[in-house]
C-alpha positions in Angstrom: -99.9 -127.3 -98.6 -97.2 -124.7 -98.3 -94.3 -123.7 -100.6 -91.0 -124.1 -98.8 -88.5 -123.4 -101.6 -88.9 -122.4 -105.2 -86.2 -122.5 -107.9 -87.0 -120.9 -111.2 -84.3 -122.9 -113.1 -81.1 -124.8 -112.5 -79.0 -121.7 -113.1 -80.4 -119.8 -110.1 -80.4 -120.3 -106.4 -83.7 -121.1 -104.7 -85.5 -118.7 -102.5 -87.2 -119.7 -99.3 -90.7 -118.7 -98.5 -92.2 -117.9 -95.1 -94.9 -120.3 -93.9 -97.4 -117.4 -93.4 -96.7 -114.3 -95.5 -93.9 -113.7 -98.0 -93.3 -110.4 -99.9 -91.6 -110.7 -103.3 -90.1 -107.3 -104.2 -88.0 -105.9 -107.0 -89.5 -108.1 -109.7 -89.0 -106.7 -113.2 -91.9 -107.2 -115.7 -90.4 -110.4 -117.1 -89.8 -111.9 -113.7 -93.4 -111.0 -112.6 -94.7 -112.8 -115.7 -92.6 -115.8 -114.9 -93.9 -116.1 -111.4 -97.6 -115.6 -112.4 -97.1 -118.1 -115.3 -95.7 -120.7 -112.9 -98.7 -120.3 -110.6 -101.1 -120.5 -113.6 -99.4 -123.7 -114.7 -99.9 -125.3 -111.3 -103.6 -124.2 -111.3 -104.2 -125.6 -114.8 -102.3 -128.8 -114.3 -99.9 -127.8 -117.1 -96.2 -128.7 -117.3 -93.7 -126.3 -115.7 -89.9 -126.2 -115.5 -89.6 -124.9 -111.9 -88.5 -127.1 -109.0 -88.7 -126.8 -105.3 -90.0 -128.1 -102.0 -93.5 -128.1 -100.5 -94.9 -129.0 -97.1 -98.0 -131.3 -97.0 -99.5 -132.1 -93.6 -96.2 -131.3 -91.9 -94.1 -133.4 -94.3 -91.6 -131.6 -96.6 -91.4 -133.2 -100.1 -90.6 -132.2 -103.6 -93.0 -129.9 -105.5 -93.9 -132.7 -107.9 -94.8 -135.1 -105.1 -96.9 -132.5 -103.4 -98.9 -131.8 -106.5 -99.6 -135.5 -106.9 -101.0 -135.6 -103.4 -103.2 -132.6 -104.0 -105.5 -134.6 -106.2 -107.6 -133.8 -109.2 -108.5 -130.2 -108.3 -108.0 -127.7 -111.1 -107.4 -124.9 -108.6 -103.9 -125.7 -107.4 -103.4 -122.0 -106.4 -105.7 -118.9 -105.9 -104.4 -115.7 -107.5 -106.3 -112.5 -106.5 -105.9 -108.7 -106.9 -105.1 -106.9 -103.6 -108.1 -104.5 -104.0 -110.5 -107.5 -103.6 -109.5 -107.6 -100.0 -111.6 -104.5 -99.4 -114.5 -105.2 -101.8 -117.9 -106.0 -100.3 -119.6 -109.0 -101.9 -123.2 -107.9 -102.5 -125.3 -109.5 -105.1 -126.9 -107.2 -107.7 -130.2 -108.2 -106.5 -129.5 -106.7 -103.1 -128.9 -103.2 -104.5 -132.5 -102.1 -103.9 -132.9 -103.6 -100.4 -133.3 -101.3 -97.4 -130.1 -102.5 -95.9 -128.2 -101.9 -99.2 -129.6 -98.4 -99.5 -128.7 -97.6 -95.9 -125.2 -98.9 -96.4 -124.7 -96.8 -99.6 -126.0 -93.7 -97.8 -123.7 -94.2 -94.8 -120.7 -94.9 -97.0 -121.5 -91.9 -99.1 -121.8 -89.7 -96.1 -118.5 -90.8 -94.7 -116.8 -90.3 -98.1 -118.3 -86.8 -98.3 -117.0 -85.9 -94.8 -113.6 -87.2 -95.9 -113.7 -85.0 -98.9 -114.7 -82.0 -96.8 -111.9 -82.7 -94.4 -109.4 -82.8 -97.2 -110.7 -79.5 -98.7 -110.6 -77.8 -95.3 -107.1 -79.0 -94.7 -106.0 -77.6 -98.1 -107.7 -74.3 -97.3 -105.7 -74.1 -94.0 -102.5 -74.9 -95.8 -103.2 -72.1 -98.4 -104.0 -69.7 -95.6 -100.7 -70.5 -94.0 -98.9 -69.6 -97.2 -100.8 -66.3 -97.5 -100.0 -65.4 -93.9 -96.3 -65.9 -94.6 -96.5 -63.6 -97.6 -98.4 -60.9 -95.6 -95.9 -61.1 -92.8 -93.1 -60.5 -95.3 -94.9 -57.5 -96.6 -95.3 -56.2 -93.1 -91.6 -56.6 -92.4 -90.7 -54.9 -95.7 -92.9 -51.9 -94.8 -91.4 -51.7 -91.3 -87.9 -51.7 -92.8 -88.8 -48.8 -95.0 -90.3 -46.8 -92.1 -88.2 -43.7 -91.4 -88.8 -43.0 -87.7 -86.8 -39.7 -87.8 -88.8 -38.1 -90.6 -91.3 -36.5 -88.2 -88.5 -35.0 -86.1 -86.9 -33.6 -89.2 -90.2 -31.9 -90.2 -90.5 -30.4 -86.8 -87.0 -29.0 -87.0 -87.6 -27.6 -90.5 -90.8 -25.9 -89.2 -88.8 -24.5 -86.3 -86.1 -23.2 -88.7 -88.7 -21.6 -90.9 -90.4 -19.9 -87.9 -87.1 -18.5 -86.6 -86.1 -17.3 -90.0 -89.4 -15.5 -90.3 -88.9 -13.8 -86.9 -85.5 -12.7 -87.9 -86.9 -11.2 -91.1 -89.4 -9.1 -89.1 -92.4 -11.2 -90.2 -95.1 -12.0 -87.7 -95.4 -15.6 -88.9 -93.8 -18.1 -91.3 -96.6 -17.6 -93.9 -96.2 -13.8 -94.4 -94.4 -13.3 -97.6 -95.3 -16.7 -99.1 -95.3 -16.8 -102.9 -98.4 -18.4 -104.7 -100.8 -18.5 -101.7 -103.7 -19.9 -103.8 -101.6 -22.8 -105.0 -100.5 -23.7 -101.5 -104.1 -23.5 -100.3 -105.2 -25.9 -103.0 -102.5 -28.4 -102.0 -103.6 -28.1 -98.3 -107.3 -28.7 -99.2 -106.4 -32.0 -101.0 -104.1 -33.0 -98.1 -106.7 -32.3 -95.4 -109.3 -34.4 -97.3 -106.8 -37.2 -97.7 -105.9 -37.2 -94.0 -109.6 -37.2 -93.0 -110.2 -40.2 -95.2 -107.2 -42.0 -93.9 -108.2 -41.3 -90.3 -111.7 -42.5 -90.8 -110.5 -45.8 -92.4 -108.4 -46.8 -89.3 -109.8 -49.3 -86.8 -110.8 -47.8 -83.4 -111.6 -49.2 -80.0 -110.6 -49.2 -76.4 -107.4 -51.2 -76.2 -107.4 -51.1 -72.4 -110.9 -52.7 -72.1 -110.0 -55.3 -74.7 -106.8 -56.2 -72.9 -108.6 -56.6 -69.6 -111.4 -58.7 -71.2 -108.8 -61.0 -72.8 -106.8 -61.5 -69.6 -110.0 -62.2 -67.6 -111.3 -64.7 -70.2 -107.9 -66.4 -70.4 -107.7 -66.7 -66.6 -111.2 -68.2 -66.4 -110.1 -71.3 -68.4 -106.5 -71.6 -67.1 -104.7 -73.0 -64.1 -101.8 -71.6 -62.2 -100.2 -68.2 -62.8 -101.9 -66.1 -65.5 -101.5 -62.4 -66.7 -103.2 -60.0 -64.3 -106.2 -58.5 -66.1 -105.8 -55.1 -64.4 -102.1 -54.9 -65.2 -102.7 -55.9 -68.8 -105.4 -53.2 -69.1 -103.1 -50.6 -67.5 -100.2 -51.6 -69.8 -102.4 -51.0 -72.9 -103.6 -47.7 -71.5 -100.1 -46.6 -70.6 -98.8 -47.3 -74.1 -101.8 -45.5 -75.7 -101.3 -42.4 -73.5 -97.7 -42.1 -74.4 -98.5 -42.4 -78.0 -100.9 -39.4 -77.6 -98.2 -37.5 -75.6 -95.7 -38.0 -78.4 -98.2 -36.5 -80.9 -98.9 -33.5 -78.7 -95.2 -32.9 -78.0 -94.5 -33.1 -81.7 -97.1 -30.4 -82.3 -95.4 -28.2 -79.8 -92.1 -28.6 -81.6 -93.5 -27.0 -84.7 -92.2 -23.5 -85.3 -89.5 -24.2 -82.8 -91.9 -23.8 -79.9 -91.6 -27.2 -78.3 -90.0 -28.0 -75.0 -87.0 -29.7 -76.6 -86.2 -26.8 -78.9 -86.8 -24.0 -76.3 -84.9 -25.9 -73.6 -82.0 -26.3 -76.0 -81.9 -22.6 -76.8 -82.1 -21.7 -73.0 -79.2 -24.1 -72.2 -77.1 -22.6 -75.0 -77.9 -19.0 -73.8 -76.9 -19.8 -70.2 -73.6 -21.4 -71.3 -72.8 -18.4 -73.5 -73.6 -15.9 -70.7 -71.3 -17.8 -68.3 -68.5 -17.8 -70.8 -68.9 -14.1 -71.6 -69.1 -13.3 -67.9 -65.8 -15.1 -67.2 -64.2 -13.2 -70.1 -65.5 -9.8 -69.0 -64.8 -9.8 -65.2 -61.3 -8.4 -64.2 -59.1 -10.9 -62.4 -55.7 -11.2 -60.8 -52.9 -12.4 -62.9 -51.6 -15.7 -61.6 -48.0 -16.0 -60.5 -47.2 -18.5 -63.2 -48.8 -16.2 -65.8 -46.7 -13.2 -64.5 -43.5 -15.4 -64.6 -44.3 -16.5 -68.2 -44.8 -12.9 -69.3 -41.5 -11.7 -67.7 -39.7 -14.5 -69.4 -41.2 -13.6 -72.8 -40.3 -9.9 -72.2 -36.7 -10.7 -71.3 -36.4 -12.8 -74.4 -37.7 -9.9 -76.6 -35.1 -7.5 -75.1 -32.3 -10.0 -75.6 -33.3 -10.6 -79.3 -33.7 -6.8 -79.8 -30.0 -6.2 -78.6 -28.8 -9.1 -80.8 -30.6 -7.7 -83.8 -28.8 -4.4 -83.4 -25.3 -6.0 -83.2 -25.5 -9.0 -85.5 -24.1 -9.1 -89.0 -27.0 -11.2 -90.0 -29.5 -8.5 -89.1 -32.3 -9.9 -91.3 -32.5 -13.3 -89.5 -32.1 -11.7 -86.1 -34.8 -9.2 -86.9 -37.2 -12.0 -87.8 -36.5 -13.8 -84.5 -37.1 -10.6 -82.7 -40.4 -10.0 -84.4 -41.6 -13.5 -83.7 -40.8 -13.2 -80.0 -42.5 -9.8 -79.8 -45.6 -11.3 -81.4 -45.7 -14.1 -78.8 -45.4 -11.5 -76.0 -48.2 -9.3 -77.4 -50.5 -12.3 -77.8 -50.0 -13.4 -74.2 -50.7 -9.8 -73.0 -53.8 -9.6 -75.1 -55.2 -12.8 -73.6 -55.0 -11.2 -70.2 -56.5 -7.9 -71.4 -53.4 -5.7 -71.7 -52.4 -3.8 -74.8 -48.6 -3.4 -73.8 -46.0 -4.6 -71.4 -46.1 -1.2 -69.7 -49.9 -1.4 -69.2 -49.3 -4.8 -67.5 -46.7 -3.3 -65.2 -48.8 -0.2 -64.5 -51.9 -2.4 -63.8 -50.5 -3.8 -60.6 -51.1 -7.3 -61.9 -54.9 -6.9 -62.4 -56.1 -8.0 -65.9 -57.9 -5.4 -67.8 -61.2 -6.1 -69.8 -61.6 -5.0 -73.4 -64.6 -3.1 -74.6 -65.4 -6.0 -77.0 -65.6 -8.5 -74.1 -67.9 -6.1 -72.1 -70.1 -5.7 -75.2 -70.2 -9.5 -75.7 -71.2 -10.0 -72.1 -74.0 -7.5 -72.3 -75.2 -9.2 -75.6 -75.2 -12.6 -73.9 -77.3 -11.2 -71.0 -79.9 -10.0 -73.5 -79.9 -13.4 -75.3 -80.3 -15.1 -72.0 -83.2 -12.9 -71.0 -84.9 -13.6 -74.3 -84.5 -17.4 -73.9 -85.8 -17.3 -70.3 -88.8 -15.3 -71.5 -89.5 -17.8 -74.3 -89.3 -20.6 -71.8 -91.7 -18.8 -69.4 -94.2 -18.2 -72.3 -93.9 -21.9 -73.3 -94.7 -23.1 -69.8 -97.7 -20.8 -69.7 -98.8 -22.1 -73.1 -98.5 -25.7 -71.9 -100.5 -24.9 -68.9 -103.3 -23.6 -71.1 -103.2 -26.6 -73.4 -106.1 -28.7 -72.1 -105.4 -31.7 -74.3 -101.8 -31.9 -73.1 -102.7 -31.4 -69.4 -105.4 -34.1 -69.7 -102.9 -36.6 -71.0 -100.2 -35.6 -68.5 -102.8 -36.0 -65.6 -103.9 -39.4 -66.9 -100.2 -40.5 -67.2 -99.6 -39.4 -63.6 -102.6 -41.4 -62.4 -101.5 -44.5 -64.5 -98.0 -44.2 -63.2 -99.2 -44.1 -59.6 -101.4 -47.2 -60.1 -98.6 -49.0 -61.9 -96.2 -48.4 -59.0 -98.9 -49.8 -56.6 -99.3 -52.9 -58.7 -95.6 -53.5 -59.2 -94.4 -52.4 -55.8 -91.6 -50.3 -57.4 -91.0 -47.8 -60.2 -89.2 -49.5 -63.1 -88.2 -46.2 -64.6 -86.6 -44.9 -61.4 -84.9 -48.2 -60.7 -83.4 -48.2 -64.2 -82.7 -44.5 -64.1 -84.3 -44.4 -67.6 -86.9 -42.2 -69.2 -88.1 -45.1 -71.5 -91.9 -45.5 -70.9 -91.8 -49.0 -72.3 -90.2 -50.2 -69.1 -93.5 -49.8 -67.2 -95.6 -51.4 -69.9 -93.2 -54.4 -70.1 -93.2 -54.8 -66.3 -97.0 -54.6 -66.1 -97.4 -57.3 -68.8 -95.1 -59.6 -66.8 -97.4 -59.4 -63.7 -99.0 -62.8 -62.9 -101.8 -63.8 -60.5 -103.3 -67.1 -59.7 -106.1 -68.1 -62.1 -108.4 -68.9 -59.2 -108.1 -65.4 -57.8 -109.8 -63.7 -60.7 -113.1 -65.3 -59.8 -114.7 -65.1 -63.3 -116.9 -67.9 -64.6 -115.9 -68.9 -68.1 -119.4 -68.3 -69.6 -119.5 -64.8 -68.2 -115.9 -64.0 -69.1 -116.3 -65.0 -72.7 -119.7 -63.3 -73.0 -118.0 -60.1 -71.9 -115.1 -60.6 -74.3 -117.6 -61.0 -77.2 -119.3 -57.8 -76.1 -116.0 -55.9 -75.9 -115.0 -57.2 -79.4 -118.3 -56.0 -80.7 -117.8 -52.6 -79.2 -114.4 -52.4 -80.9 -116.0 -53.4 -84.2 -113.8 -56.5 -84.4 -114.3 -58.7 -87.5 -115.2 -62.4 -87.4 -115.7 -63.1 -83.7 -119.4 -63.8 -84.2 -118.6 -66.9 -86.2 -116.3 -68.5 -83.6 -117.5 -70.9 -81.0 -114.4 -72.3 -79.3 -112.9 -70.3 -76.4 -109.4 -70.8 -77.7 -110.2 -69.4 -81.1 -112.0 -66.4 -79.5 -108.9 -65.6 -77.4 -106.6 -65.9 -80.4 -108.8 -63.5 -82.5 -108.9 -61.0 -79.6 -105.1 -60.9 -79.6 -105.0 -60.2 -83.3 -107.5 -57.4 -83.0 -105.5 -55.9 -80.2 -102.5 -55.7 -82.5 -104.8 -54.0 -85.2 -105.8 -51.4 -82.7 -102.2 -50.8 -81.6 -101.0 -50.2 -85.1 -104.1 -48.0 -85.9 -103.3 -45.8 -82.9 -99.7 -45.4 -84.1 -100.9 -44.3 -87.5 -103.6 -42.1 -86.0 -101.0 -40.1 -84.0 -99.1 -39.2 -87.2 -102.3 -38.4 -89.2 -103.7 -36.2 -86.4 -100.4 -34.4 -86.2 -100.3 -33.8 -89.9 -104.0 -32.8 -90.0 -103.5 -30.2 -87.2 -100.4 -28.8 -88.9 -102.1 -28.6 -92.3 -105.2 -27.0 -90.8 -103.2 -24.3 -88.9 -101.4 -23.3 -92.1 -104.7 -23.3 -94.0 -106.3 -21.0 -91.5 -103.3 -18.6 -91.6 -103.2 -18.4 -95.4 -106.9 -17.7 -95.6 -106.4 -14.7 -93.2 -103.5 -13.5 -95.2 -105.5 -13.3 -98.4 -104.5 -14.3 -101.9 -102.0 -11.5 -102.8 -98.9 -12.9 -104.4 -95.7 -11.9 -102.7 -92.0 -12.5 -103.1 -91.0 -15.4 -100.8 -87.8 -14.3 -99.0 -87.8 -17.6 -97.1 -87.7 -19.9 -100.2 -84.7 -22.0 -98.9 -86.3 -22.7 -95.6 -89.6 -23.4 -97.2 -88.0 -25.9 -99.7 -86.6 -27.8 -96.7 -90.0 -27.9 -95.1 -91.6 -29.2 -98.3 -88.9 -31.9 -98.6 -89.6 -33.0 -95.0 -93.3 -33.0 -95.7 -92.8 -35.5 -98.5 -90.7 -37.7 -96.2 -93.4 -37.6 -93.6 -96.0 -38.4 -96.2 -94.0 -41.6 -97.0 -93.9 -42.5 -93.3 -97.6 -42.0 -93.0 -98.1 -44.2 -96.0 -96.0 -47.0 -94.4 -97.9 -46.7 -91.1 -101.2 -47.0 -92.9 -99.9 -49.9 -95.0 -98.8 -51.7 -91.9 -102.1 -51.2 -90.3 -103.9 -52.5 -93.4 -101.7 -55.6 -93.3 -102.5 -56.1 -89.6 -106.2 -55.9 -90.5 -105.7 -58.4 -93.4 -103.8 -60.7 -91.0 -106.7 -60.4 -88.5 -109.3 -61.3 -91.2 -107.2 -64.2 -92.3 -106.9 -65.4 -88.7 -110.7 -65.1 -88.3 -111.1 -67.3 -91.4 -108.4 -69.8 -90.4 -110.0 -70.1 -86.9 -113.4 -70.7 -88.4 -112.1 -73.3 -90.9 -110.2 -75.0 -88.1 -113.3 -75.2 -86.0 -115.2 -76.7 -88.9 -112.3 -79.1 -89.6 -112.4 -80.3 -86.0 -116.2 -80.7 -86.1 -115.9 -82.7 -89.4 -113.3 -85.0 -87.7 -115.8 -85.7 -84.9 -118.5 -86.2 -87.5 -116.3 -88.7 -89.4 -115.9 -90.8 -86.2 -119.7 -91.0 -86.0 -120.1 -91.6 -89.7 -117.6 -94.5 -89.6 -119.6 -96.1 -86.8 -122.8 -95.7 -88.8 -121.1 -97.1 -91.9 -119.9 -100.2 -90.0 -123.3 -100.8 -88.5 -124.9 -100.5 -92.0 -122.3 -102.8 -93.4 -123.0 -105.3 -90.7 -126.8 -105.1 -91.3 -126.2 -105.6 -95.0 -124.0 -108.7 -94.6 -126.5 -110.1 -92.1 -129.4 -109.6 -94.5 -127.6 -111.0 -97.6 -125.7 -113.7 -95.8 -122.8 -112.9 -98.1 -119.2 -112.5 -96.8 -117.1 -109.5 -97.7 -113.5 -108.6 -98.0 -111.2 -111.3 -96.5 -114.1 -113.4 -95.6 -115.0 -113.7 -99.3 -111.4 -114.6 -100.1 -111.2 -117.2 -97.4 -114.5 -118.8 -98.6 -112.9 -119.3 -102.1 -109.6 -120.8 -101.0 -109.5 -124.4 -102.5 -108.7 -127.2 -100.2 -107.7 -130.6 -101.5 -106.3 -133.8 -99.9 -103.1 -131.8 -99.2 -105.0 -129.1 -97.3 -105.4 -125.4 -98.2 -103.7 -124.2 -101.4 -101.3 -121.2 -101.1 -102.8 -117.8 -101.8 -101.1 -115.4 -104.3 -101.8 -111.6 -103.9 -101.0 -109.2 -106.8 -100.6 -105.7 -105.3 -101.3 -103.7 -108.5 -102.1 -100.2 -107.5 -103.6 -101.1 -104.1 -102.5 -99.2 -100.9 -100.2 -101.1 -98.7 -102.8 -101.0 -95.8 -104.9 -103.7 -97.6 -102.2 -106.2 -96.5 -103.5 -105.8 -92.9 -106.3 -108.1 -93.9 -103.9 -111.0 -94.5 -103.6 -111.4 -90.8 -107.1 -112.7 -90.9 -106.2 -115.7 -93.0 -106.6 -119.1 -91.3 -103.4 -120.6 -89.7 -103.0 -123.2 -92.5 -103.1 -120.7 -95.4 -99.8 -119.4 -96.9 -99.8 -116.0 -98.7 -97.4 -114.8 -101.4 -97.5 -111.1 -102.1 -96.0 -109.8 -105.4 -95.5 -106.0 -105.9 -93.5 -102.9 -104.9 -96.2 -100.7 -103.5 -94.7 -97.5 -101.8 -94.4 -98.0 -98.1 -94.3 -101.8 -98.2 -90.9 -101.9 -96.5 -92.3 -99.8 -93.6 -95.3 -102.1 -93.4 -93.1 -105.1 -93.2 -91.0 -103.5 -90.4 -94.2 -102.7 -88.4 -95.4 -106.3 -88.4 -95.0 -108.7 -85.5 -91.7 -110.6 -85.5 -91.8 -113.8 -87.4 -95.1 -113.4 -89.3 -93.7 -111.8 -92.6 -90.7 -112.3 -94.7 -89.5 -109.9 -97.5 -87.4 -111.2 -100.4 -85.7 -109.1 -103.1 -86.1 -110.9 -106.4 -84.9 -108.9 -109.5 -85.1 -111.2 -112.5 -85.6 -114.7 -113.7 -83.6 -116.0 -116.7 
């Protein structure tokens, strides 16, 4: 038997039911009670006030007629909870059987794996939130980083050194007030810098970059980053960081290439200008004509001033014209008009201009001597020469790999151009010729040499590559911070040594203004150093978080694979249990209890309750002659209806019965 139409009372329209599965949604509590009460009435043989049509053996008839045909059965309808579609029917006596125990163990193992997977997924989600917070901290520190503070300190040191020389002092520290106090400050600073330097990560960035590129190429296809070019790019960047630090050291006390070259250029320009002003030259025709015109105007105004009744105004005009003439004569080196006429048109040179020219030559000689001494000092600086030689070698190799010089092509001194070009070099993965096992074993070894954290716990190649990249960024930020720390450490050590040699006698500091500027610049650099160290610590924290995330992700993937196996074992154990007990489970148990009278199978009513919508999938296992009526508004039920095959399910919105 199937319900075709049901009408709660004469005041409402009927609603048609699907012959297979009908979903009744939107029922308020009273309406739900009415539906269930009607079905209970049918089951108990009690009177009911509903009407409708039913189908019995293919014939449509009234509901009353259909119930008469059913016969004397007391189970005119089967009403079940949706959760029972998933329950396994196992008698209590079967609980201690071997099959029952095996099923419980398999089911428990699968549930534990599901729980582990959920926890790992939550841990990965939490790590993602923490990473976002740390990246925001890194961006904040970067925004507060004052990249010009180091230069300002170098300029302040140079100004102090020049002021000391002008004051006839051999060095900036002679004449310092409170030498013991400054020594105490420097001792604390040196200890702090040493501690900060030792806390930074260290390792060979070039070797790690090459190992990463080789390992990546061993498991890739097509174009991949060139291992040699990647290693050379890392080495090039590191060398230029060291060069910046060494050049900054030279700038201290005004003794760097930039400061000395600036003073030499200024001295040369001043000497050329003084020479032009001190060398006699011929007066140009235009200049002579202009002078003659000015002289004629002066004579004319002089005559007018002697005859005019308004002698005061005329006299003022005459004086102004006379001033213009004298100014023009002075510019050419003549004291009077007569001197100009007697000089045969050759401009004279004043003693002041000759003296200025001689002074400019002395200044130029001093600047050239300073430049010569600087070049000699640079030649003697073994650290600087070593870095410059290494940069020359790296540049030559880079040009060979690239086939051109990016800096020359762009007419730029930006060293990043070469690093960027090297990182863009690609080679075919097959040309590297490294076996994956060997390449990744080497990568693990290099990470160990760099004291990288967490790589020992990783097993997948993809995770190891990702962790190597994060450690490379840690080393890069550590190198940047180390350049600043070493520069400040060397500067503090030099001042410390000088003050020890001077002794502890208090003196009047005649360079207090310059020294105040230096101390202010030192405070700014200390803040820069703090930001660089903070950024490196954040990079390190991000690396450790990445190591943990990658480990958790590997465990999560492993658990997913375990769950697949656990589900297979659970199904096998369930099958063995059903086979040993002979008892049906889930939908099989429901089907076995559907009453069948002379009218055929009686419709099945499913109350959703709190069951998940996925339990309704079991309804497709009903026999063809069984009709199902589902009552409930479980979340997702509309999507479930939409996903079903066309024509097998009908959804009806029923809001209330009066």
